[in-house]
C-alpha positions as CSV (number, residue, x, y, z in Angstrom):
1,X,0.0,0.0,0.0
2,X,1.3,3.4,-0.9
3,X,1.6,6.3,1.5
4,X,0.7,9.8,0.7
5,X,1.7,12.8,2.8
6,X,0.1,16.2,2.3
7,X,1.9,19.5,2.9
8,X,0.4,22.6,4.4
9,X,-1.5,23.6,1.2
10,X,-5.1,22.5,0.7
11,X,-5.8,18.9,-0.4
12,X,-7.2,18.8,-3.9
13,X,-10.8,17.4,-3.6
14,X,-10.7,14.9,-6.4
15,X,-7.3,13.6,-5.5
16,X,-8.4,13.1,-1.9
17,X,-11.3,11.0,-3.1
18,X,-9.2,8.9,-5.3
19,X,-6.5,8.5,-2.7
20,X,-8.9,7.9,0.1
21,X,-10.0,4.6,-1.5
22,X,-6.5,3.2,-2.2
23,X,-3.8,4.8,0.0
24,X,-3.1,5.9,3.5
25,X,-2.9,9.6,4.3
26,X,-0.2,10.5,6.9
27,X,-1.6,12.9,9.4
28,X,0.8,14.9,11.7
29,X,-1.6,17.4,13.2
30,X,-5.2,18.4,13.7
31,X,-4.9,20.6,10.7
32,X,-4.2,17.6,8.5
33,X,-7.4,15.9,9.8
34,X,-9.4,19.1,9.1
35,X,-8.1,19.2,5.5
36,X,-9.0,15.5,4.9
37,X,-12.6,16.3,6.1
38,X,-12.8,19.4,4.1
39,X,-11.8,17.5,0.9
40,X,-14.8,15.3,1.2
41,X,-15.7,11.8,2.3
42,X,-14.7,8.7,0.2
43,X,-17.5,6.9,-1.8
44,X,-19.4,4.5,0.3
45,X,-18.6,6.1,3.6
46,X,-21.1,6.6,6.5
47,X,-20.7,10.4,6.5
48,X,-24.1,11.0,5.1
49,X,-25.7,8.6,7.6
50,X,-24.1,10.5,10.4
51,X,-25.5,13.7,9.0
52,X,-29.0,12.2,8.6
53,X,-28.9,11.0,12.3
54,X,-27.7,14.4,13.5
55,X,-30.8,15.9,11.6
56,X,-32.9,13.6,13.8
57,X,-32.5,15.9,16.6
58,X,-33.7,18.8,14.5
59,X,-36.6,16.7,13.5
60,X,-37.6,16.2,17.1
61,X,-37.3,19.9,17.9
62,X,-39.7,20.8,15.1
63,X,-42.1,18.0,15.7
64,X,-42.5,18.8,19.4
65,X,-43.2,22.5,18.8
66,X,-45.8,21.7,16.1
67,X,-47.5,19.0,18.1
68,X,-48.5,21.5,20.8
69,X,-49.4,24.2,18.3
70,X,-52.4,22.3,17.1
71,X,-53.5,20.8,20.4
72,X,-53.2,24.0,22.5
73,X,-57.0,24.8,22.2
74,X,-58.0,21.5,23.5
75,X,-55.5,21.7,26.3
76,X,-56.7,25.1,27.3
77,X,-60.3,23.8,27.3
78,X,-59.5,20.5,29.2
79,X,-57.4,22.3,31.9
80,X,-59.5,25.6,31.9
81,X,-56.5,27.7,31.2
82,X,-56.3,31.5,30.8
83,X,-54.3,33.1,27.9
84,X,-51.5,33.8,30.2
85,X,-51.5,30.1,31.4
86,X,-51.5,29.0,27.7
87,X,-48.5,31.1,27.1
88,X,-46.7,29.4,30.1
89,X,-47.4,26.0,28.7
90,X,-46.5,27.0,25.2
91,X,-43.2,28.7,26.1
92,X,-42.0,26.1,28.6
93,X,-40.1,24.2,25.8
94,X,-38.2,27.2,24.6
95,X,-37.4,28.4,28.2
96,X,-35.9,24.9,28.8
97,X,-33.9,25.2,25.5
98,X,-32.4,28.5,26.8
99,X,-30.7,26.7,29.6
100,X,-30.0,23.6,27.5
101,X,-28.3,25.6,24.9
102,X,-26.2,27.6,27.4
103,X,-24.8,24.4,28.9
104,X,-25.0,22.3,25.7
105,X,-22.7,24.6,23.8
106,X,-20.0,24.4,26.5
107,X,-20.4,20.6,26.9
108,X,-20.2,20.1,23.2
109,X,-16.8,21.7,23.0
110,X,-15.7,20.2,26.5
111,X,-16.6,16.5,26.5
112,X,-17.3,16.0,22.8
113,X,-20.2,15.8,20.3
114,X,-21.0,12.1,20.7
115,X,-21.6,12.1,24.4
116,X,-23.8,15.1,24.4
117,X,-25.8,13.8,21.4
118,X,-26.6,10.4,23.1
119,X,-27.5,12.2,26.5
120,X,-30.1,14.7,24.9
121,X,-31.9,11.7,23.1
122,X,-33.0,10.4,26.5
123,X,-34.5,13.8,27.4
124,X,-36.7,13.5,24.3
125,X,-38.0,10.0,25.2
126,X,-38.8,10.8,28.8
127,X,-40.2,14.2,28.2
128,X,-42.5,13.1,25.3
129,X,-44.1,10.3,27.3
130,X,-44.5,12.5,30.4
131,X,-46.2,15.2,28.3
132,X,-48.6,12.7,26.7
133,X,-49.6,11.4,30.2
134,X,-49.7,14.8,31.9
135,X,-52.7,15.0,34.4
136,X,-52.5,18.9,34.6
137,X,-51.0,21.9,33.1
138,X,-48.2,22.1,35.6
139,X,-47.0,18.5,34.7
140,X,-47.3,19.3,31.0
141,X,-45.3,22.5,31.4
142,X,-42.7,20.6,33.4
143,X,-42.4,17.9,30.7
144,X,-42.2,20.5,28.0
145,X,-39.4,22.3,30.0
146,X,-37.5,19.1,30.2
147,X,-37.9,18.5,26.5
148,X,-36.7,21.9,25.8
149,X,-33.6,21.3,27.8
150,X,-32.9,18.3,25.6
151,X,-33.4,20.5,22.4
152,X,-31.0,23.0,23.8
153,X,-28.4,20.4,24.3
154,X,-29.1,18.9,20.9
155,X,-28.7,21.8,18.4
156,X,-25.1,22.8,19.1
157,X,-24.0,19.2,18.7
158,X,-26.2,18.6,15.7
159,X,-24.8,21.6,13.9
160,X,-21.3,20.5,14.8
161,X,-21.9,17.0,13.3
162,X,-23.3,18.6,10.1
163,X,-20.4,21.0,9.7
164,X,-17.6,18.6,10.8
165,X,-18.7,15.7,8.5
166,X,-19.0,17.8,5.3
167,X,-16.6,19.2,2.8
168,X,-15.7,22.9,2.6
169,X,-16.7,23.6,-1.0
170,X,-18.7,22.3,-3.8
171,X,-21.9,20.3,-3.9
172,X,-23.0,19.3,-0.5
173,X,-20.6,21.6,1.3
174,X,-20.7,22.6,5.0
175,X,-23.3,25.4,4.2
176,X,-25.6,23.1,2.4
177,X,-25.3,20.4,5.1
178,X,-26.1,22.9,7.9
179,X,-28.9,24.4,5.8
180,X,-30.5,20.9,5.6
181,X,-31.7,21.4,9.1
182,X,-34.4,23.6,7.5
183,X,-36.2,21.1,5.3
184,X,-35.6,18.4,8.1
185,X,-37.6,20.9,10.4
186,X,-40.4,21.2,7.9
187,X,-40.5,17.5,7.2
188,X,-41.1,17.0,10.9
189,X,-43.8,19.7,10.9
190,X,-45.6,18.0,8.1
191,X,-45.1,14.6,9.6
192,X,-46.8,16.0,12.7
193,X,-49.8,17.2,10.8
194,X,-50.0,14.0,8.9
195,X,-50.1,12.1,12.2
196,X,-52.8,14.5,13.5
197,X,-54.8,14.0,10.4
198,X,-54.6,10.1,10.7
199,X,-55.5,10.3,14.3
200,X,-58.3,12.6,13.6
201,X,-59.7,10.2,11.0
202,X,-59.7,7.1,13.2
203,X,-60.4,8.5,16.6
204,X,-64.1,8.5,17.6
205,X,-65.6,12.0,18.2
206,X,-65.9,11.3,21.9
207,X,-62.1,10.6,22.2
208,X,-60.8,13.5,20.1
209,X,-59.6,14.9,23.4
210,X,-56.9,12.3,23.2
211,X,-55.5,13.7,20.0
212,X,-53.0,16.1,21.6
213,X,-51.8,13.4,24.1
214,X,-51.1,10.9,21.4
215,X,-49.4,13.4,19.3
216,X,-47.1,14.6,22.1
217,X,-46.3,11.1,23.2
218,X,-45.3,10.0,19.6
219,X,-42.3,12.2,19.8
220,X,-40.6,9.5,21.8
221,X,-40.6,7.2,18.8
222,X,-38.0,8.8,16.5
223,X,-35.8,9.4,19.6
224,X,-35.9,5.7,20.4
225,X,-35.0,4.8,16.8
226,X,-32.0,7.2,16.9
227,X,-30.8,5.6,20.2
228,X,-31.1,2.2,18.7
229,X,-29.0,2.9,15.6
230,X,-26.3,5.1,17.3
231,X,-23.8,2.4,18.0
232,X,-23.5,1.4,14.3
233,X,-23.2,4.8,12.6
234,X,-22.5,7.6,15.1
235,X,-18.9,8.5,16.0
236,X,-17.1,11.4,17.5
237,X,-16.2,14.3,15.3
238,X,-12.7,13.5,13.9
239,X,-11.7,17.2,13.8
240,X,-12.9,17.5,17.5
241,X,-10.9,14.4,18.5
242,X,-7.8,15.7,16.7
243,X,-8.1,19.1,18.4
244,X,-8.0,17.3,21.8
245,X,-4.6,15.8,20.7
246,X,-6.0,12.3,20.0
247,X,-4.8,11.8,16.4
248,X,-5.1,8.0,16.7
249,X,-8.8,8.3,17.5
250,X,-9.2,10.8,14.8
251,X,-7.7,8.4,12.2
252,X,-10.1,5.6,13.4
253,X,-13.0,7.8,12.9
254,X,-11.8,8.9,9.5
255,X,-11.7,5.3,8.5
256,X,-14.9,4.2,10.1
257,X,-17.2,7.2,9.2
258,X,-15.4,8.9,6.3
259,X,-14.0,6.0,4.5
260,X,-10.4,7.5,4.4
261,X,-7.3,5.5,5.5
262,X,-5.2,7.7,7.7
263,X,-2.0,6.9,9.5
264,X,-0.5,9.0,12.3
265,X,3.2,9.6,11.6
266,X,5.4,7.9,14.2
267,X,6.9,10.0,16.8
268,X,4.2,12.8,16.4
269,X,3.6,14.4,19.8
270,X,0.0,15.0,20.6
271,X,-0.7,18.7,20.3
272,X,-4.0,20.2,21.2
273,X,-5.7,23.0,19.4
274,X,-4.5,26.5,20.5
275,X,-7.9,27.2,22.1
276,X,-9.2,24.8,24.9
277,X,-12.9,24.5,25.8
278,X,-13.8,27.0,28.5
279,X,-16.5,29.2,29.7
280,X,-14.3,32.0,28.9
281,X,-14.7,31.2,25.2
282,X,-18.1,33.0,25.3
283,X,-16.1,36.2,25.6
284,X,-14.1,35.3,22.6
285,X,-17.2,35.4,20.4
286,X,-17.0,39.1,20.9
287,X,-13.3,39.7,20.1
288,X,-12.1,41.6,16.9
289,X,-12.4,38.5,14.7
290,X,-15.9,37.2,15.7
291,X,-17.8,40.2,17.0
292,X,-19.6,41.2,13.7
293,X,-20.3,37.5,12.9
294,X,-21.8,36.9,16.3
295,X,-24.0,40.0,16.1
296,X,-25.2,39.1,12.7
297,X,-26.0,35.5,13.6
298,X,-27.7,36.5,16.8
299,X,-30.0,39.1,15.0
300,X,-30.9,36.8,12.1
301,X,-31.6,33.8,14.4
302,X,-33.5,35.7,17.1
303,X,-35.6,37.8,14.7
304,X,-36.4,34.8,12.5
305,X,-37.4,32.8,15.6
306,X,-39.6,35.4,16.9
307,X,-41.5,35.8,13.7
308,X,-41.7,32.2,12.6
309,X,-42.9,30.9,16.0
310,X,-45.6,33.5,16.1
311,X,-46.8,32.4,12.6
312,X,-46.3,28.7,13.0
313,X,-47.9,28.6,16.5
314,X,-50.8,30.6,15.4
315,X,-51.2,28.9,12.0
316,X,-54.1,26.8,13.1
317,X,-55.9,29.7,14.7
318,X,-55.2,31.9,11.7
319,X,-56.5,29.4,9.2
320,X,-59.6,28.7,11.2
321,X,-60.3,32.4,11.2
322,X,-59.8,32.6,7.4
323,X,-62.0,29.6,6.5
324,X,-64.5,29.6,9.3
325,X,-64.7,25.9,9.0
326,X,-63.8,22.8,11.2
327,X,-60.5,21.3,12.4
328,X,-60.3,19.0,9.3
329,X,-59.8,21.9,7.0
330,X,-57.4,23.6,9.3
331,X,-55.3,20.5,9.5
332,X,-55.1,19.9,5.7
333,X,-54.5,23.6,5.0
334,X,-51.6,23.7,7.6
335,X,-50.1,20.6,6.0
336,X,-50.4,21.9,2.5
337,X,-48.7,25.2,3.5
338,X,-45.8,23.4,5.2
339,X,-45.2,21.0,2.4
340,X,-46.0,23.3,-0.6
341,X,-44.2,26.4,0.7
342,X,-41.9,26.0,3.6
343,X,-40.4,22.5,2.8
344,X,-39.9,23.5,-0.8
345,X,-38.3,26.7,0.2
346,X,-35.9,24.8,2.5
347,X,-34.9,22.5,-0.3
348,X,-34.1,25.5,-2.5
349,X,-32.0,27.0,0.5
350,X,-29.9,23.8,0.6
351,X,-29.5,23.6,-3.2
352,X,-28.4,27.2,-3.6
353,X,-26.1,27.3,-0.6
354,X,-22.9,26.3,-2.5
355,X,-23.5,28.5,-5.5
356,X,-25.6,31.5,-4.5
357,X,-24.5,31.7,-0.9
358,X,-26.1,32.3,2.5
359,X,-26.1,36.1,2.4
360,X,-28.1,36.6,-0.9
361,X,-30.5,33.9,-0.1
362,X,-31.2,35.3,3.4
363,X,-31.9,38.8,2.0
364,X,-34.2,37.3,-0.6
365,X,-36.2,35.3,1.9
366,X,-36.4,38.1,4.4
367,X,-37.7,40.5,1.7
368,X,-40.4,38.1,0.7
369,X,-41.4,37.6,4.4
370,X,-41.7,41.4,4.9
371,X,-43.8,41.9,1.9
372,X,-46.0,39.0,3.0
373,X,-46.6,40.2,6.4
374,X,-47.4,43.7,5.2
375,X,-49.9,42.2,2.9
376,X,-51.6,40.2,5.6
377,X,-51.8,43.3,7.9
378,X,-53.4,45.2,5.2
379,X,-56.0,42.6,4.4
380,X,-56.8,42.0,8.1
381,X,-59.6,39.5,8.4
382,X,-60.6,38.5,4.9
383,X,-64.2,38.7,4.1
384,X,-64.5,37.7,0.4
385,X,-63.3,34.5,-1.2
386,X,-60.7,36.3,-3.4
387,X,-59.1,38.0,-0.2
388,X,-59.1,34.6,1.6
389,X,-57.1,33.0,-1.3
390,X,-54.7,36.0,-1.3
391,X,-54.3,35.7,2.5
392,X,-53.4,32.1,2.3
393,X,-51.0,32.7,-0.5
394,X,-49.3,35.4,1.5
395,X,-49.0,33.0,4.5
396,X,-47.4,30.6,2.0
397,X,-45.2,33.4,0.7
398,X,-44.0,34.0,4.4
399,X,-43.3,30.3,4.9
400,X,-41.5,30.0,1.5
401,X,-39.3,33.0,2.3
402,X,-38.5,31.4,5.7
403,X,-37.5,28.1,4.1
404,X,-35.2,29.5,1.4
405,X,-33.7,32.4,3.5
406,X,-33.5,32.8,7.3
407,X,-34.9,29.3,8.0
408,X,-32.0,27.6,6.2
409,X,-29.2,30.1,6.8
410,X,-29.8,31.3,10.4
411,X,-28.0,28.1,11.5
412,X,-25.5,28.6,8.7
413,X,-24.4,31.8,10.3
414,X,-24.5,30.4,13.8
415,X,-22.4,27.3,12.9
416,X,-20.1,28.4,10.3
417,X,-19.0,31.7,11.8
418,X,-16.7,29.8,14.1
419,X,-14.1,27.1,13.9
420,X,-14.4,23.7,15.6
421,X,-12.9,24.9,19.0
422,X,-15.7,27.5,19.2
423,X,-18.6,25.9,17.4
424,X,-20.3,24.5,20.3
425,X,-20.0,27.7,22.3
426,X,-21.0,29.7,19.3
427,X,-24.2,27.7,18.4
428,X,-25.0,27.5,22.2
429,X,-24.8,31.3,22.7
430,X,-26.8,31.9,19.4
431,X,-29.5,29.3,20.5
432,X,-29.8,30.9,23.9
433,X,-30.7,34.2,22.3
434,X,-32.8,32.5,19.7
435,X,-34.8,30.5,22.3
436,X,-35.2,33.5,24.4
437,X,-36.9,35.1,21.4
438,X,-39.0,32.0,20.9
439,X,-40.1,32.1,24.6
440,X,-41.1,35.7,24.3
441,X,-42.9,35.0,21.0
442,X,-44.8,32.0,22.2
443,X,-45.7,33.7,25.4
444,X,-46.9,36.9,23.8
445,X,-48.6,35.7,20.7
446,X,-51.8,34.4,22.4
447,X,-52.1,37.6,24.3
448,X,-51.2,39.9,21.3
449,X,-53.5,37.9,19.0
450,X,-56.4,38.3,21.4
451,X,-55.8,42.0,21.8
452,X,-54.9,43.0,18.3
453,X,-56.5,40.4,16.1
454,X,-54.9,40.5,12.6
455,X,-53.1,43.7,13.4
456,X,-50.5,41.5,15.1
457,X,-48.9,41.0,11.6
458,X,-47.7,44.6,11.8
459,X,-45.7,43.6,15.0
460,X,-44.3,40.4,13.4
461,X,-43.2,42.5,10.4
462,X,-40.6,44.2,12.5
463,X,-38.6,40.9,12.7
464,X,-37.6,40.4,9.0
465,X,-37.1,44.3,8.7
466,X,-34.5,44.2,11.6
467,X,-32.6,41.3,9.9
468,X,-32.5,43.1,6.6
469,X,-31.1,46.2,8.2
470,X,-28.2,44.2,9.9
471,X,-27.5,42.3,6.7
472,X,-27.1,45.5,4.8
473,X,-24.4,46.6,7.4
474,X,-22.6,43.4,7.8
475,X,-21.8,41.4,4.5
476,X,-20.4,38.1,5.8
477,X,-20.6,35.0,3.6
478,X,-19.8,31.7,5.4
479,X,-20.5,29.4,2.4
480,X,-17.3,27.9,0.7
481,X,-15.1,29.4,3.4
482,X,-12.6,27.2,5.4
483,X,-13.8,28.3,8.8
484,X,-12.0,25.4,10.6
485,X,-8.7,26.6,9.3
486,X,-9.0,29.6,11.7
487,X,-8.2,27.2,14.6
488,X,-4.7,26.8,13.2
489,X,-4.0,30.5,12.8
490,X,-2.7,32.9,15.4
491,X,-5.8,33.7,17.3
492,X,-6.7,37.4,17.3
493,X,-7.5,37.2,21.0
494,X,-4.1,35.9,21.9
């Protein structure tokens, strides 16, 4: 078997693929491991399976939010809840995610991606079952809080897996892999509505009160599936392992999950990355190198979360007010909007990430959202059939814009603005702010909708407008950029 050693220059992608199947690559440092990953996995590797499993956590996050969005009216009626109490139950999951993201980001960098990922799956199982069996609103809120803590733990590690098992440029690059979280989100949303539709069809009218319980409890199923398949496919991130000084483990992961034979040069002393995991790294996010990126990612993520959660949580209520019909029409319309607009938009966001880039697509999506919300605010409560159709199309336009723009790339900015040593902390900090915005949105929407009616769209329109303003001031493009290479440069904060 021949041996190939690569200098400090970038590895050619096609050469890496060819050599990966027939030769061993000598690795002397974590930087060599990062270059091999950036060049792309060998054919027949498990890298795509790892990415698919990582997206499972995103699926659970979206599913759990949507499952309560439809059932909240039945929950309020069953437990005799006031609008403020409904806001408490609705926002419990995002409040838990605030704390989960804060600790999850640090733990992802400190103890590794694999350990945190497997721990947070247990939260989903326990919390989903507890929520489905909740005897009162307090238990339901507590279960949702626990579930949110798992969500907060999951997103930093899921984004790390997506970024660290993908190539840096070309089709399926890091930006495209991270952006795939968006169609995964809408696939989960649509799955939830399909499940609701199926249960609605088979449950007797006298037992429709069980619908929300069964929907919530079903969230444990995909989590159990992920737990069962983890030992076969999921490994630690090779770049993270190399950054800890464990090049031998990184070589084993490259072989197992990436299909690349790698050999550690004899006599190579273990050298860790220049920046160790620490709570102090939260401060590094605001140094001269990362400050503008951190601010931009925080604004896009928080504003997008505030607007989207208000719309998606209120979607069943909004559609019901438009059609003045029963729950079946509401379920079908919500499903059609998610599949026909949001999911398709998300796929476009993934497809265009390597070519058009994140910045342009985010601007395009936000512009479409702003126009759609202004249109909905001007229409108000549609009275004629033409206005109803127009209002539904505007809702679809908002969701389409979310999918191809901020929905896809809010996590692109959060994940690919930082190298491996800071990625967990960076995503964790971003998600702490994003989930705070979600909490405020989910708590306030029932109150604002009750007080303002359709005028609430004027308030929601502030969210995309704010993001557009910051994008005009900060022109940062994370797609096709070797962000992990920054770990091996002299840090600006040193």
